[in-house]
DRENZA-395486 format. One line per 8 residues: number of its first residue (from 1); for each residue x, y negated, z negated of C-alpha. Coordinates in nm, 4 decimals. Each point is the difference from the previous one (the first is absolute). Example, Ala and Ser with C-alpha at 12.3 -4.5 7.8 and 13.67 -1.06 7.14 Angstrom:
1	1.2300 0.4500 -0.7800 ~ 0.1370 -0.3440 0.0660
END
This chain:
1	-0.7318 -1.3332 0.3435 ~ 0.0898 0.3427 0.1322 ~ -0.0748 0.2547 0.2664 ~ -0.0932 0.3389 -0.1395 ~ -0.0217 0.3369 0.1724 ~ -0.1718 0.2928 -0.1718 ~ 0.0355 0.3053 0.2241 ~ 0.1352 0.3536 0.0084
9	0.1561 0.2073 -0.2713 ~ 0.3538 -0.0075 -0.1385 ~ 0.2247 0.2981 0.0602 ~ 0.3440 -0.0872 -0.1388 ~ 0.2049 -0.2772 -0.1553 ~ 0.3218 -0.1690 0.1090 ~ 0.2181 -0.2460 -0.1892 ~ 0.1952 -0.2947 0.1405
17	0.1875 -0.2865 -0.1631 ~ 0.1056 -0.3523 0.0886 ~ 0.2202 -0.2459 -0.1823 ~ -0.2116 -0.2245 -0.2175 ~ -0.0080 -0.3572 0.1416 ~ 0.0477 -0.3128 -0.2075 ~ -0.2793 -0.0651 -0.2446 ~ -0.2854 -0.1655 0.1891
25	-0.1581 -0.2974 -0.1799 ~ -0.3777 -0.0239 -0.0159 ~ -0.1651 -0.1948 0.2794 ~ 0.0744 -0.0184 0.3703 ~ 0.3453 -0.1634 0.0516 ~ 0.0314 -0.1560 0.3451 ~ 0.2888 0.0505 0.2450 ~ 0.1373 0.3019 -0.1857
33	-0.0739 0.3291 0.1706 ~ 0.0517 0.3578 -0.1074 ~ -0.2236 0.3005 0.0368 ~ -0.1265 0.1275 -0.3335 ~ 0.0976 0.3658 -0.0336 ~ -0.2518 0.2760 -0.0285 ~ -0.0520 0.0202 -0.3755 ~ -0.1207 0.2625 -0.2383
41	0.2236 -0.0011 -0.3073 ~ 0.3369 -0.1340 -0.1121 ~ 0.3032 0.2097 -0.0846 ~ 0.3196 -0.0714 -0.1993 ~ 0.2876 -0.1547 0.1920 ~ -0.1975 -0.2704 0.1758 ~ -0.1648 0.2237 0.2586 ~ -0.3637 0.0316 0.0915
49	-0.1475 0.3380 0.0828 ~ -0.2904 0.0808 0.2255 ~ -0.1993 0.3181 -0.0488 ~ -0.1960 0.0748 0.3149 ~ -0.2717 0.2601 0.0199 ~ 0.0207 0.0884 0.3689 ~ -0.3272 0.0311 0.1829 ~ 0.1554 0.1113 0.3297
57	-0.3110 0.0179 0.2206 ~ -0.1358 -0.3565 -0.0018 ~ 0.1182 -0.3545 0.0828 ~ -0.0976 -0.1685 -0.3292 ~ 0.0884 -0.3672 -0.0317 ~ 0.2737 0.0279 0.2652 ~ -0.2777 -0.0077 0.2609 ~ -0.0807 -0.3569 -0.1019
65	0.3624 -0.1166 -0.0097 ~ 0.0624 0.0114 0.3737 ~ 0.3491 -0.1321 0.0729 ~ 0.0195 -0.1672 -0.3426 ~ 0.1627 0.3112 -0.1489 ~ 0.3509 -0.0728 -0.1180 ~ 0.2958 0.2356 0.0211 ~ -0.0502 0.1397 -0.3502
73	-0.3666 0.0693 0.0821 ~ 0.0628 0.2144 0.3063 ~ 0.0208 0.3339 -0.1814 ~ -0.3116 -0.0368 -0.2108 ~ -0.3753 0.0197 0.0063 ~ -0.1356 -0.2571 -0.2433 ~ -0.3308 0.0054 -0.1788 ~ 0.0042 -0.3625 -0.1101
81	0.1479 -0.3152 0.1481 ~ 0.0041 -0.2954 -0.2363 ~ 0.0059 -0.3686 0.0953 ~ 0.0439 -0.2969 -0.2316 ~ 0.1084 -0.0090 -0.3629 ~ -0.0080 0.2962 -0.2362 ~ 0.1556 0.0592 -0.3440 ~ 0.2161 0.2796 0.1452
89	0.1595 -0.2096 0.2718 ~ -0.1064 -0.3088 0.1910 ~ 0.0060 -0.0399 0.3747 ~ 0.2362 -0.2544 0.1582 ~ -0.0727 -0.2589 0.2676 ~ 0.2006 -0.0970 0.3103 ~ -0.1542 -0.2552 0.2351 ~ -0.3415 0.0758 -0.1468
97	0.0365 0.3765 0.0639 ~ -0.0335 0.2193 -0.3071 ~ 0.2128 0.3058 -0.0589 ~ -0.1921 0.2994 -0.1261 ~ 0.0051 0.2206 -0.3078 ~ -0.1163 0.3593 0.0179 ~ -0.1126 0.2449 -0.2642 ~ -0.0685 0.3703 0.0390
105	-0.3285 0.1425 -0.1276 ~ -0.2016 0.3203 0.0241 ~ -0.3192 0.0726 0.1953 ~ -0.2793 -0.0036 -0.2599 ~ 0.1438 -0.2796 -0.2039 ~ -0.0945 -0.0203 -0.3643 ~ -0.3375 0.0395 -0.1553 ~ 0.0476 -0.3233 -0.1865
113	-0.1386 -0.3334 -0.1085 ~ 0.1107 -0.3626 0.0061 ~ -0.0574 -0.1714 -0.3320 ~ -0.1020 -0.3542 -0.0875 ~ 0.2454 -0.2799 -0.0812 ~ -0.0756 0.0328 -0.3715 ~ 0.0621 0.3753 0.0045 ~ 0.3186 -0.0458 0.2024
121	0.1392 -0.2361 -0.2627 ~ -0.0859 0.2467 -0.2778 ~ 0.1484 0.3038 0.1778 ~ 0.3141 -0.1900 0.0938 ~ 0.0628 -0.0809 -0.3660 ~ -0.0682 0.3573 -0.1116 ~ 0.1837 0.1941 0.2732 ~ 0.2115 -0.2204 0.2307
129	0.1780 0.3080 0.1376 ~ -0.3289 0.1112 0.1578 ~ -0.1696 -0.3380 0.0484 ~ 0.2858 -0.2277 0.1065 ~ -0.1820 -0.3347 0.0201 ~ -0.2909 -0.1865 -0.1555 ~ -0.1977 -0.0652 0.3166 ~ -0.3120 0.1673 0.1330
137	0.0006 0.1791 0.3367 ~ -0.3196 -0.0422 0.2012 ~ 0.0430 0.1166 0.3589 ~ -0.1793 0.0319 0.3305 ~ 0.0468 0.2700 0.2638 ~ -0.0960 -0.0744 0.3624 ~ -0.0111 0.2987 0.2323 ~ 0.2138 0.0091 0.3145
145	-0.1132 0.3507 0.0886 ~ -0.2732 0.2190 -0.1420 ~ 0.0870 -0.0228 -0.3705 ~ -0.1258 0.2209 -0.2818 ~ 0.0052 -0.0819 -0.3679 ~ -0.1772 0.0362 -0.3340 ~ -0.1359 -0.3107 -0.1701 ~ -0.2286 -0.0548 -0.2993
153	-0.2429 0.2414 -0.1621 ~ -0.2661 0.1696 0.2105 ~ -0.3711 -0.0415 -0.0798 ~ -0.0869 0.2227 -0.2966 ~ -0.2365 0.2051 0.2162 ~ 0.2916 0.1101 0.2199 ~ 0.2176 0.0931 -0.2987 ~ -0.2845 0.2023 -0.1544
161	-0.0402 0.1844 0.3316 ~ 0.3675 0.0960 -0.0058 ~ -0.0370 0.1215 -0.3586 ~ -0.2677 0.2380 0.1252 ~ 0.1806 0.1160 0.3129 ~ 0.3537 0.0214 -0.1433 ~ -0.0035 0.2121 -0.3192 ~ 0.3760 -0.0473 -0.0439
169	-0.0587 -0.3747 -0.0192 ~ -0.2857 0.0506 -0.2475 ~ 0.2214 0.2266 -0.2137 ~ 0.2645 -0.2715 -0.0438 ~ -0.2577 -0.2697 -0.0768 ~ -0.1776 0.2161 -0.2576 ~ -0.3708 0.0631 -0.0479 ~ -0.0584 -0.2777 -0.2510
177	0.1589 -0.2764 0.2099 ~ -0.1693 0.1294 0.3161 ~ -0.3408 0.0015 -0.1712 ~ 0.0581 -0.3528 -0.1296 ~ 0.0742 -0.1199 0.3536 ~ -0.3128 0.1642 0.1430 ~ -0.2176 -0.1535 -0.2718 ~ 0.1512 -0.3447 0.0558
185	-0.1522 -0.0163 0.3484 ~ -0.3243 -0.1216 -0.1570 ~ 0.1719 -0.2446 -0.2361 ~ 0.1550 -0.3460 0.0258 ~ 0.3415 -0.0831 0.1494 ~ 0.1747 0.0027 -0.3381 ~ -0.1124 0.3580 -0.0661 ~ 0.1124 0.1009 0.3486
193	0.3442 -0.1557 -0.0525 ~ 0.0386 0.1725 -0.3370 ~ -0.0966 0.3386 0.1414 ~ 0.2247 -0.0446 0.3024 ~ 0.2959 -0.0934 -0.2201 ~ -0.0611 0.3090 -0.2137 ~ -0.0028 0.2280 0.3061 ~ 0.3060 -0.1549 0.1602
201	0.1949 0.0041 -0.3277 ~ -0.0838 0.3668 -0.0594 ~ 0.1375 0.0837 0.3437 ~ 0.3156 -0.2069 -0.0236 ~ 0.0839 0.1243 -0.3492 ~ -0.0477 0.3685 0.0832 ~ 0.2881 0.2341 -0.0763 ~ 0.2345 0.0470 0.2925
209	-0.0314 0.3782 -0.0118 ~ -0.3796 -0.0143 0.0170 ~ 0.0092 -0.2499 0.2865 ~ 0.2340 0.2238 0.2001 ~ -0.2197 0.3044 -0.0622 ~ -0.3204 -0.1739 0.1079 ~ 0.1626 -0.1660 0.2986 ~ 0.1407 0.3323 0.1195
217	-0.3458 0.1562 -0.0311 ~ -0.1526 -0.2830 0.2020 ~ 0.2703 0.0129 0.2674 ~ -0.0424 0.3780 0.0321 ~ -0.3781 -0.0299 0.0297 ~ 0.0156 -0.2757 0.2619 ~ 0.2731 0.1789 0.1967 ~ -0.2052 0.3193 0.0139
225	-0.3093 -0.1871 0.1150 ~ 0.1941 -0.1880 0.2681 ~ 0.1596 0.3245 0.1205 ~ -0.3490 0.1462 0.0314 ~ -0.0988 -0.2906 0.2241 ~ -0.2108 -0.1881 -0.2558 ~ -0.0059 -0.3795 -0.0166 ~ 0.1093 -0.1278 -0.3420
233	-0.0290 -0.3715 0.0657 ~ -0.2849 -0.0312 -0.2513 ~ 0.2688 0.0372 -0.2695 ~ 0.2805 -0.1732 0.1963 ~ 0.1636 0.3391 0.0561 ~ 0.2522 -0.1009 0.2652 ~ 0.1170 -0.3022 -0.1961 ~ 0.0321 0.2049 -0.3196
241	0.2225 0.2540 0.1787 ~ 0.2154 -0.2757 0.1491 ~ 0.0565 -0.1671 -0.3357 ~ 0.0716 0.3289 -0.1743 ~ 0.2521 0.0912 0.2685 ~ 0.1868 -0.3207 -0.0650 ~ -0.0467 -0.0150 -0.3784 ~ -0.0682 0.3568 -0.1150
249	-0.1592 0.0142 -0.3426 ~ -0.0391 -0.3798 -0.0215 ~ -0.3015 -0.1235 -0.1934 ~ -0.0396 -0.2805 0.2546 ~ -0.1401 0.2526 0.2476 ~ -0.3261 -0.0041 -0.1985 ~ -0.0210 -0.3810 0.0301 ~ -0.1688 0.0395 0.3400
257	-0.3157 0.1019 -0.1887 ~ 0.0000 -0.3230 -0.2019 ~ 0.1173 -0.2608 0.2514 ~ -0.1488 -0.1322 0.3224 ~ 0.1626 0.1373 0.3138 ~ 0.0392 -0.2791 0.2567 ~ 0.1046 0.0314 0.3621 ~ 0.0848 -0.3441 0.1360
265	-0.0010 -0.0861 0.3682 ~ 0.2766 -0.2296 0.1334 ~ -0.0647 -0.3482 -0.1369 ~ -0.2114 0.1189 -0.2923 ~ 0.1334 -0.0623 -0.3499 ~ -0.0424 0.0925 -0.3633 ~ 0.0885 -0.2356 -0.2840 ~ 0.1339 0.1524 -0.3206
273	-0.0757 -0.2274 -0.2912 ~ 0.1068 0.0564 -0.3578 ~ -0.1001 0.3260 -0.1706 ~ -0.1310 0.1756 0.3122 ~ 0.1509 0.3485 0.0553 ~ 0.1230 0.0795 0.3500 ~ 0.2289 0.2164 0.2099 ~ 0.1178 -0.0278 0.3606
281	-0.0269 0.3246 0.1931 ~ 0.0653 -0.0314 0.3726 ~ 0.0552 -0.2569 0.2734 ~ 0.1840 -0.3283 0.0601 ~ -0.0859 -0.3352 -0.1535 ~ 0.1220 -0.3485 -0.0746 ~ -0.0035 -0.0563 -0.3739 ~ 0.0379 -0.3243 -0.1932
289	0.0299 -0.0325 -0.3762 ~ 0.0977 -0.2258 -0.2853 ~ 0.3674 -0.0050 -0.0938 ~ 0.0100 0.2813 -0.2542 ~ 0.1250 0.3536 -0.0478 ~ -0.2642 0.0972 -0.2565 ~ -0.2141 0.3044 0.0749 ~ -0.1713 0.2341 -0.2471
297	0.0094 0.3518 0.1498 ~ -0.1849 0.3215 -0.0782 ~ 0.0786 0.2497 0.2743 ~ 0.1106 0.0778 0.3566 ~ 0.3418 -0.1453 -0.0779 ~ 0.3423 0.1024 -0.1338 ~ 0.0209 -0.3365 -0.1805 ~ -0.0791 -0.0903 -0.3604
305	-0.3563 0.0963 -0.0991 ~ -0.1896 -0.1838 -0.2751 ~ -0.3351 0.1750 -0.0410 ~ -0.1113 -0.1604 -0.3316 ~ 0.0474 -0.3524 0.1332 ~ -0.1706 0.0835 0.3275 ~ -0.3076 0.1540 -0.1648 ~ -0.0356 -0.2990 -0.2306
313	0.0469 -0.2755 0.2588 ~ -0.2162 0.1186 0.2921 ~ -0.3144 -0.1678 0.1194 ~ -0.2616 0.2759 -0.0221 ~ -0.2448 -0.1646 0.2354 ~ -0.1229 0.2413 0.2675 ~ -0.0822 -0.1339 0.3444 ~ -0.0540 0.1315 0.3544
321	0.3052 0.0304 0.2202 ~ -0.1176 -0.2738 0.2376 ~ 0.0090 -0.2484 -0.2882 ~ 0.3773 0.0489 -0.0130 ~ 0.0501 -0.1381 0.3500 ~ 0.1353 -0.3563 0.0137 ~ -0.1058 -0.1676 0.3265 ~ 0.1919 -0.3001 0.1341
329	-0.1510 -0.3383 0.0800 ~ 0.0357 -0.1405 0.3496 ~ 0.1755 -0.3363 0.0126 ~ -0.2029 -0.3019 0.1052 ~ 0.3136 -0.1644 0.1416 ~ 0.1560 0.2895 0.1893 ~ -0.2056 0.2577 0.1943 ~ 0.2828 0.2544 -0.0197
337	0.0488 -0.0255 -0.3778 ~ -0.1546 0.2226 -0.2702 ~ 0.0575 -0.0784 -0.3697 ~ 0.0129 0.2547 -0.2843 ~ -0.0274 -0.2228 -0.3074 ~ -0.0346 0.2121 -0.3181 ~ -0.1157 -0.1574 -0.3294 ~ 0.3538 -0.0423 -0.1375
345	0.2337 -0.3019 0.0329 ~ 0.3066 0.2084 0.0891 ~ -0.0484 0.0601 0.3714 ~ -0.2137 -0.0135 0.3110 ~ 0.0540 0.1990 0.3186 ~ -0.0806 -0.1264 0.3481 ~ -0.0361 0.2202 0.3056 ~ 0.0515 -0.1498 0.3450
353	-0.1182 0.1854 0.3104 ~ 0.0991 -0.2070 0.3021 ~ -0.0979 0.1211 0.3488 ~ 0.2761 0.0315 0.2573 ~ -0.1413 -0.2688 0.2301 ~ 0.0836 -0.2684 -0.2601 ~ 0.3410 -0.1342 0.1038 ~ 0.0685 -0.1985 -0.3199
361	-0.1420 0.0416 -0.3516 ~ 0.0208 -0.2614 -0.2736 ~ 0.0313 0.1472 -0.3487 ~ -0.2121 -0.1879 -0.2501 ~ 0.2055 -0.2222 -0.2341 ~ -0.0561 0.0718 -0.3717 ~ 0.0786 -0.1747 -0.3281 ~ 0.2031 0.3008 -0.1173
369	0.2957 0.1923 0.1363 ~ -0.0871 0.3262 0.1729 ~ 0.1431 0.2949 0.1908 ~ -0.1186 0.1199 0.3396 ~ 0.0253 0.3658 0.1046 ~ -0.0076 0.0933 0.3689 ~ -0.1734 0.3368 0.0404 ~ -0.0690 -0.0114 0.3723
377	0.1244 -0.2218 0.2814 ~ 0.3061 -0.2044 0.0988 ~ 0.0324 -0.3771 -0.0480 ~ 0.2494 -0.2803 -0.0462 ~ -0.0654 -0.2153 -0.3062 ~ 0.0823 -0.3700 -0.0232 ~ 0.0030 -0.1897 -0.3298 ~ 0.1323 -0.3427 -0.1017
385	0.2555 0.1610 -0.2344 ~ 0.1409 0.2599 0.2411 ~ 0.2981 -0.1057 0.2108 ~ -0.1185 0.2072 0.2957 ~ -0.3006 0.2029 0.1099 ~ -0.0291 0.3250 -0.1966 ~ -0.0835 0.3222 0.1862 ~ -0.2501 0.2196 -0.1842
393	-0.1319 0.3431 0.0890 ~ -0.1488 0.2981 -0.1814 ~ 0.1536 0.0220 -0.3480 ~ 0.1193 -0.3609 -0.0028 ~ -0.0690 -0.2210 -0.3020 ~ -0.0057 -0.3799 -0.0016 ~ 0.0194 -0.2336 -0.3003 ~ -0.2262 -0.3050 0.0334
401	0.0537 -0.2922 -0.2356 ~ -0.2802 -0.1977 -0.1604 ~ -0.1739 -0.2357 0.2458 ~ 0.2200 0.1328 0.2792 ~ -0.1327 0.0226 0.3547 ~ 0.0898 0.3120 0.1983 ~ -0.0569 0.0554 0.3688 ~ 0.0076 0.3509 0.1458
409	0.0496 0.0421 0.3744 ~ -0.0902 0.3419 0.1357 ~ 0.2984 0.1544 0.1766 ~ -0.2245 0.2548 0.1730 ~ -0.3779 -0.0174 0.0586 ~ -0.0913 0.2631 -0.2582 ~ -0.2232 -0.0298 -0.3063 ~ 0.1554 -0.1124 -0.3283
417	-0.0720 0.1423 -0.3449 ~ 0.1509 -0.1884 -0.2933 ~ -0.0483 -0.0206 -0.3751 ~ 0.0862 -0.2933 -0.2218 ~ 0.0411 0.0043 -0.3784 ~ -0.0539 -0.3318 -0.1769 ~ -0.1673 -0.1794 -0.2895 ~ -0.2941 -0.2265 0.0729
425	0.0532 -0.2952 -0.2332
END
């Protein structure tokens, strides 16, 4: 599970190093505490290096850390805060409290896709340097603030409208593929999927020079219209300019005309199953995913891009944006508990909103181990395995063992907001 912030625009880079700690074994070793360093890539000589893209005008994840920031965090604005186990460095536990691992990312993160388990195994065998494990990576993003992202293919009618209104987009798709897509609107779902794959593949496989030329033409046209006081929202003009400013000449800028644009309110979520393209654009969220580092990327990223695999693997099933929302279920046992239970066995996320007048809150015991993230509020936690009461406030993370009972006493009469990552067995 991780906190993610997607805001602002990078302006420079700084580099810092720490001594590499002892190799951390997989799992969550108890009674052994050390903060995982900020990690981006390893260097010779046993040192780890962090490359930070400074975003100097916004609080990012540090807003959610509260007083949990450690000494080596004080100088940085983080875009992701990781909790739990991860192939690049597991968290440690002390008295049920979990130390935290952070990773730096960019604002509009990756026009990409998360493949199936079968595809992950195949890609790992073929290119382990780019696909480092054989597991799939479904994930869910739950908004903490207003959160904007792209997810899944738009209805064909919307894409055809963009082809008409955005000639630069039409040019890259090509007349034949565009005509095929328009004609498919009166055909069955298989014909629609075939036509959509043809259009998307034509775009993604366009020559870089041609993409840059057409994108520059589009940016110039939108900029002139905006300067003249015209509204360009019918072709997502403001968003296009923002993406181009961050990733000039990137083919992923045109993805906004293929993919649904979602704006989530706090508490709303989108689930990203296998083979669904997506990109996170702006806002803060809690994100939970399967234990994997496999992602097939196509744009809006400085990382490895694998266009042929992406075009082949995608699910070309168009749907309205509202179909991409993943609503939680309200618990029958706990009036303050909401459960986001996606159709995968890897994880479930629970959200707890406890009003400030509740003096003590009992956390539901589960058959699996779990981690609890405190987003808002101040409590003391008591568990049978902890030697003493554990103070928790914003940014604190608590490990809860299987079948373990946890009692939270509110230190101040203010509302609590917590998230819990677990597996429902």
